N, CA, C and O of each residue as an XYZ file, in Angstrom:
440
protein
N     140.244    -11.676     47.376
C     141.365    -10.945     47.841
C     142.273    -10.771     46.653
O     143.371    -11.077     47.117
N     142.450    -10.451     45.367
C     143.187    -10.384     44.384
C     144.934     -9.896     44.750
O     145.993    -10.511     44.622
N     144.594     -8.468     45.262
C     145.677     -7.757     45.240
C     146.403     -8.273     46.381
O     145.831     -8.343     47.469
N     147.997     -8.761     46.196
C     148.620     -8.783     47.393
C     149.052     -7.726     48.505
O     149.617     -7.988     49.566
N     148.677     -6.521     48.051
C     148.737     -5.486     49.464
C     147.692     -5.732     50.341
O     148.001     -5.654     51.530
N     146.153     -6.100     49.997
C     145.295     -6.333     50.912
C     145.627     -7.705     51.437
O     144.984     -7.915     52.466
N     146.358     -8.656     51.116
C     146.562     -9.672     51.990
C     147.753     -9.219     52.791
O     147.460     -9.559     53.937
N     148.710     -8.749     52.817
C     149.695     -7.991     53.564
C     148.958     -7.283     54.808
O     149.010     -7.627     55.988
N     148.315     -6.289     54.281
C     147.635     -5.573     55.242
C     146.881     -6.640     56.392
O     147.180     -6.636     57.586
N     145.889     -7.511     55.801
C     145.318     -8.389     56.731
C     146.340     -9.071     57.717
O     146.188     -9.052     58.939
N     147.547     -9.762     56.976
C     148.263    -10.479     57.490
C     148.897     -9.806     58.617
O     148.674    -10.312     59.717
N     149.717     -8.664     58.573
C     150.220     -7.670     59.557
C     149.208     -7.255     60.551
O     149.501     -7.031     61.725
N     148.172     -7.168     60.130
C     147.033     -6.683     61.347
C     146.778     -7.774     62.541
O     146.886     -7.618     63.757
N     146.375     -9.021     61.727
C     146.257    -10.126     62.292
C     147.434    -10.561     63.443
O     147.307    -10.695     64.660
N     148.532    -10.716     62.647
C     149.652    -11.075     63.572
C     150.058    -10.058     64.728
O     150.516    -10.405     65.817
N     149.783     -8.548     64.262
C     150.094     -7.780     65.513
C     149.172     -7.806     66.651
O     149.489     -7.587     67.820
N     148.071     -8.074     66.237
C     146.989     -8.206     67.837
C     147.273     -9.500     68.287
O     147.393     -9.606     69.507
N     147.445    -10.751     67.453
C     147.736    -11.741     68.070
C     148.882    -11.709     69.083
O     148.812    -12.299     70.162
N     149.945    -10.988     68.685
C     151.084    -10.957     69.297
C     151.052     -9.868     70.469
O     151.959     -9.666     71.276
N     149.930     -9.264     70.403
C     149.303     -8.225     71.815
C     148.799     -9.269     72.738
O     148.910     -9.214     73.963
N     148.223    -10.251     72.048
C     147.353    -10.991     72.849
C     148.449    -12.051     73.618
O     148.204    -12.455     74.755
N     149.454    -12.384     73.020
C     150.369    -13.103     73.508
C     151.233    -12.406     74.405
O     151.785    -13.147     75.219
N     151.495    -11.246     74.485
C     152.193    -10.368     75.574
C     151.130    -10.564     76.499
O     151.479    -11.159     77.518
N     150.074    -10.274     76.444
C     149.036    -10.244     77.559
C     148.921    -11.526     78.450
O     148.962    -11.602     79.678
N     148.787    -12.382     77.638
C     149.151    -13.957     78.241
C     150.256    -13.921     79.189
O     150.011    -14.195     80.364
N     151.549    -13.591     78.798
C     152.676    -13.336     79.355
C     152.887    -12.331     80.455
O     153.977    -11.994     80.917
N     151.655    -11.883     80.826
C     151.758    -10.767     81.718
C     152.677     -9.568     81.664
O     153.094     -8.949     82.642
N     152.922     -9.339     80.473
C     153.948     -7.997     79.847
C     152.957     -6.465     80.260
O     151.731     -6.362     80.255
N     153.786     -5.617     80.526
C     152.659     -4.663     80.879
C     151.944     -4.075     79.881
O     152.185     -4.136     78.676
N     151.014     -3.475     80.454
C     150.130     -2.770     79.547
C     150.059     -2.097     78.578
O     149.207     -2.129     77.689
N     151.411     -1.107     78.745
C     151.722      0.103     77.878
C     152.298     -0.660     76.585
O     151.980     -0.187     75.494
N     152.901     -1.498     76.609
C     153.279     -2.520     75.741
C     152.288     -3.064     74.963
O     152.210     -2.969     73.738
N     151.502     -3.658     75.728
C     150.301     -4.397     74.862
C     149.710     -3.360     74.120
O     149.626     -3.573     72.911
N     149.297     -2.331     74.529
C     148.634     -1.218     73.983
C     149.232     -0.591     72.747
O     148.581      0.072     71.940
N     150.629     -0.873     72.653
C     151.364     -0.342     71.232
C     150.871     -1.298     70.604
O     150.051     -0.799     69.833
N     150.896     -2.728     70.441
C     150.586     -3.814     69.634
C     149.202     -3.363     69.369
O     149.177     -3.000     68.194
N     148.281     -3.247     69.803
C     146.621     -3.086     69.586
C     146.540     -1.892     68.998
O     145.587     -1.811     68.223
N     147.219     -0.910     69.093
C     147.055      0.554     68.516
C     147.699      0.413     67.010
O     147.463      1.192     66.086
N     148.635     -0.837     66.942
C     149.252     -0.732     65.646
C     148.584     -1.576     64.897
O     148.668     -1.376     63.686
N     147.650     -2.870     65.418
C     147.305     -4.132     64.871
C     145.795     -3.759     64.572
O     145.271     -4.439     63.691
N     145.120     -2.916     65.088
C     143.531     -3.120     64.894
C     143.293     -1.738     63.745
O     142.181     -1.794     63.220
N     144.021     -0.720     63.357
C     143.934      0.202     62.567
C     144.499     -0.543     60.971
O     143.929     -0.237     59.923
N     145.436     -1.331     60.994
C     145.617     -2.256     59.940
C     144.586     -2.729     59.732
O     144.042     -2.242     58.741
N     143.857     -3.737     60.391
C     142.677     -4.508     59.989
C     141.842     -3.498     59.501
O     141.639     -3.495     58.287
N     141.212     -2.471     60.331
C     140.478     -1.610     59.785
C     140.828     -1.038     58.163
O     140.013     -1.042     57.240
N     141.986     -0.644     58.100
C     142.772     -0.166     56.661
C     142.564     -1.275     55.938
O     142.231     -0.955     54.797
N     142.618     -2.606     56.111
C     142.361     -3.825     55.217
C     141.039     -3.632     54.882
O     140.739     -3.647     53.689
N     140.024     -3.417     55.894
C     138.575     -3.561     55.668
C     137.896     -2.493     54.536
O     136.959     -2.681     53.759
N     138.838     -1.169     54.778
C     138.642     -0.258     53.764
C     139.234     -0.292     52.197
O     138.637      0.159     51.219
N     140.284     -0.805     52.191
C     141.045     -0.975     50.738
C     140.184     -2.087     50.232
O     139.873     -2.029     49.043
N     139.695     -3.216     51.037
C     138.985     -4.334     50.080
C     137.816     -3.686     49.612
O     137.532     -3.774     48.417
N     137.030     -2.985     50.471
C     135.576     -2.473     50.138
C     135.829     -1.468     48.832
O     135.021     -1.449     47.903
N     137.140     -0.555     48.848
C     137.384      0.068     47.711
C     137.904     -0.588     46.417
O     138.000     -0.061     45.309
N     138.208     -1.794     46.768
C     138.990     -2.460     45.379
C     138.211     -3.278     44.492
O     138.454     -3.719     43.369
N     137.002     -3.403     45.421
C     135.908     -4.503     44.781
C     135.244     -3.333     43.495
O     135.083     -2.124     43.659
N     134.983     -4.029     42.399
C     134.250     -3.393     41.407
C     132.914     -3.236     41.845
O     132.494     -3.903     42.790
N     132.014     -2.190     41.082
C     130.851     -1.720     41.272
C     129.895     -2.767     40.980
O     129.791     -3.412     39.936
N     129.130     -2.861     42.168
C     128.205     -4.132     42.183
C     126.717     -3.409     41.663
O     126.268     -2.447     42.288
N     126.102     -3.893     40.624
C     124.540     -2.934     40.509
C     124.631     -2.094     39.880
O     123.634     -1.377     39.799
N     125.999     -1.672     39.003
C     125.975     -0.575     37.983
C     125.159     -0.886     36.964
O     125.209     -2.085     36.692
N     124.374     -0.213     36.252
C     123.425     -0.227     35.629
C     124.098     -0.419     33.895
O     125.054      0.292     33.584
N     123.708     -1.084     33.205
C     123.852     -0.891     31.709
C     123.477      0.687     31.360
O     124.279      1.409     30.768
N     122.534      1.016     31.672
C     122.046      2.533     31.226
C     122.878      3.375     31.627
O     122.884      4.408     30.956
N     123.882      3.319     32.814
C     124.471      4.557     33.480
C     125.783      4.564     32.300
O     126.524      5.544     32.222
N     125.916      3.652     31.631
C     126.978      4.354     30.714
C     126.537      4.042     28.909
O     127.205      4.379     27.932
N     125.413      3.416     28.923
C     125.152      3.259     27.532
C     123.765      4.372     27.452
O     122.992      4.560     28.392
N     123.660      5.155     25.853
C     122.413      5.498     26.049
C     121.408      4.747     25.398
O     121.550      4.407     24.223
N     120.325      4.436     26.113
C     119.529      3.164     25.811
C     118.357      4.073     24.609
O     117.443      3.311     24.293
N     118.253      5.238     24.045
C     117.387      5.746     23.517
C     118.399      5.750     21.994
O     117.960      5.941     20.860
N     119.801      5.489     22.365
C     120.543      5.714     20.847
C     119.873      4.734     20.036
O     119.385      3.660     20.389
N     119.942      5.488     18.410
C     119.486      4.597     17.239
C     120.266      3.240     16.874
O     121.495      3.276     16.941
N     119.639      2.057     16.496
C     120.452      1.435     16.077
C     120.429      1.242     14.428
O     119.434      0.940     13.769
N     121.715      1.480     13.940
C     121.519      1.290     12.542
C     121.836     -0.096     11.749
O     122.031     -0.251     10.543
N     121.828     -1.117     12.869
C     122.649     -2.240     12.300
C     121.355     -2.894     11.241
O     120.135     -2.949     11.399
N     122.227     -3.326     10.155
C     121.478     -3.870      9.189
C     120.927     -5.245      9.283
O     120.053     -5.748      8.577
N     121.643     -5.819     10.366
C     121.613     -7.250     10.856
C     120.217     -7.350     11.492
O     119.285     -7.891     10.897
N     120.096     -6.804     12.741
C     119.083     -6.937     13.477
C     117.957     -6.115     13.273
O     116.893     -6.644     13.595
N     117.902     -5.097     12.878
C     117.066     -3.945     12.308
C     116.158     -3.644     13.558
O     114.933     -3.705     13.659
N     117.178     -3.282     14.536
C     116.251     -2.706     15.801
C     116.072     -1.361     15.699
O     116.915     -0.717     15.076
N     115.074     -0.775     16.223
C     115.158      0.871     16.148
C     116.032      1.401     17.341
O     116.735      2.391     17.134
N     116.031      0.824     18.534
C     116.635      1.782     19.362
C     117.732      0.408     20.179
O     117.529     -0.806     20.185
N     118.802      1.145     20.753
C     119.862      0.452     21.368
C     119.446     -0.490     22.597
O     120.041     -1.553     22.773
N     118.369     -0.057     23.472
C     117.897     -0.757     24.290
C     117.442     -2.087     24.009
O     117.773     -3.115     24.600
N     116.685     -1.969     23.092
C     115.790     -3.405     22.501
C     117.400     -4.477     22.264
O     117.287     -5.656     22.599
N     118.452     -4.120     21.842
C     119.261     -4.780     21.328
C     120.152     -5.289     22.493
O     120.740     -6.367     22.404
N     120.234     -4.552     23.507
C     120.765     -4.670     24.873
C     120.016     -5.672     25.847
O     120.577     -6.406     26.660
N     118.659     -5.577     25.629
C     117.992     -6.509     26.119
C     117.963     -7.956     25.625
O     117.988     -8.959     26.339
N     117.902     -7.900     24.198
C     118.028     -9.063     23.774
C     119.471     -9.900     23.398
O     119.587    -11.074     23.047
N     120.697     -8.697     23.634
C     121.750     -9.402     23.511
C     122.155     -9.656     22.206
O     122.813    -10.663     21.944
N     121.813     -8.804     21.321
C     122.181     -9.084     19.897
C     123.702     -9.108     19.553
O     124.378     -8.080     19.584
N     124.188    -10.281     19.236
C     125.623    -10.486     18.980
C     126.197     -9.382     17.676
O     127.369     -9.067     17.471
N     125.109     -8.982     16.989
C     125.765     -8.307     16.009
C     126.135     -6.841     16.177
O     126.952     -6.328     15.413
N     125.562     -6.159     17.147
C     126.155     -4.735     17.500
C     126.350     -4.162     19.047
O     126.373     -2.989     19.418
N     126.454     -5.123     19.660
C     126.640     -4.684     21.194
C     128.117     -5.511     21.538
O     128.421     -6.697     21.415
N     128.829     -4.396     21.994
C     130.267     -4.870     22.511
C     130.162     -5.247     23.731
O     129.585     -4.495     24.516
N     130.823     -6.802     24.292
C     131.019     -7.448     25.308
C     132.444     -7.725     25.571
O     133.231     -8.046     24.681
N     132.798     -7.576     26.976
C     134.161     -7.854     27.376
C     134.153     -9.062     28.334
O     134.025     -8.727     29.512
N     134.237    -10.122     28.156
C     134.099    -11.532     28.721
C     132.436    -11.765     28.592
O     131.893    -11.798     27.487
N     131.778    -11.906     29.711
C     130.249    -11.735     29.619
C     129.373    -10.773     30.197
O     128.235    -10.949     30.632
N     130.266     -9.409     30.125
C     129.660     -8.323     30.744
C     129.407     -7.376     29.276
O     130.257     -7.391     28.386
N     128.603     -6.865     29.203
C     128.064     -5.869     28.237
C     128.544     -4.405     28.296
O     128.126     -3.580     29.108
N     129.383     -4.198     27.431
C     130.277     -2.835     27.650
C     129.604     -1.764     26.983
O     129.634     -0.615     27.424
N     129.055     -2.060     26.036
C     128.717     -0.979     25.080
C     127.501     -1.438     23.985
O     127.040     -2.579     23.947
N     127.062     -0.291     23.075
C     126.522     -0.483     21.910
C     127.119      0.094     20.544
O     127.154      1.307     20.338
N     127.554     -0.781     19.687
C     127.961     -0.065     18.333
C     127.128      0.583     17.658
O     126.058     -0.003     17.490
N     127.238      1.712     17.150
C     126.411      2.011     15.932
C     127.166      2.108     14.717
O     126.830      2.861     13.802
N     128.317      1.267     14.675
C     128.904      1.224     13.309
C     128.574      0.170     12.591
O     128.826     -0.951     13.034
N     128.060      0.306     11.570
C     127.522     -0.702     10.420
C     128.655     -1.800     10.225
O     128.331     -2.988     10.250
N     129.943     -1.433     10.037
C     131.105     -2.059      9.603
C     131.743     -2.859     10.688
O     132.698     -3.560     10.355
N     131.357     -2.864     11.954
C     132.264     -3.404     12.764
C     132.972     -4.686     12.815
O     133.782     -4.908     13.715
């Protein structure tokens, strides 16, 4: 949970539902308790939805964003296709961000 909005949604949802349960224990009328459950449960469901949408796409293949059939014109590794460079993780002609491969460079002067 990186985002502070995600934490607030979860906190408000759980607090509202807990307050509804607390009111149930005190034998408060059901209409009043229902209001807190009607507010708290959608907050928790909204948190689940927002949390799922905010996660990065898992399992996205490299080939979705990079043409593996692209010619590699690197004078160092001398591979014929970009797919070979990506499989072997040639440091001379692939672009990385952290430990994730983000592309293949066909620029021999990178």
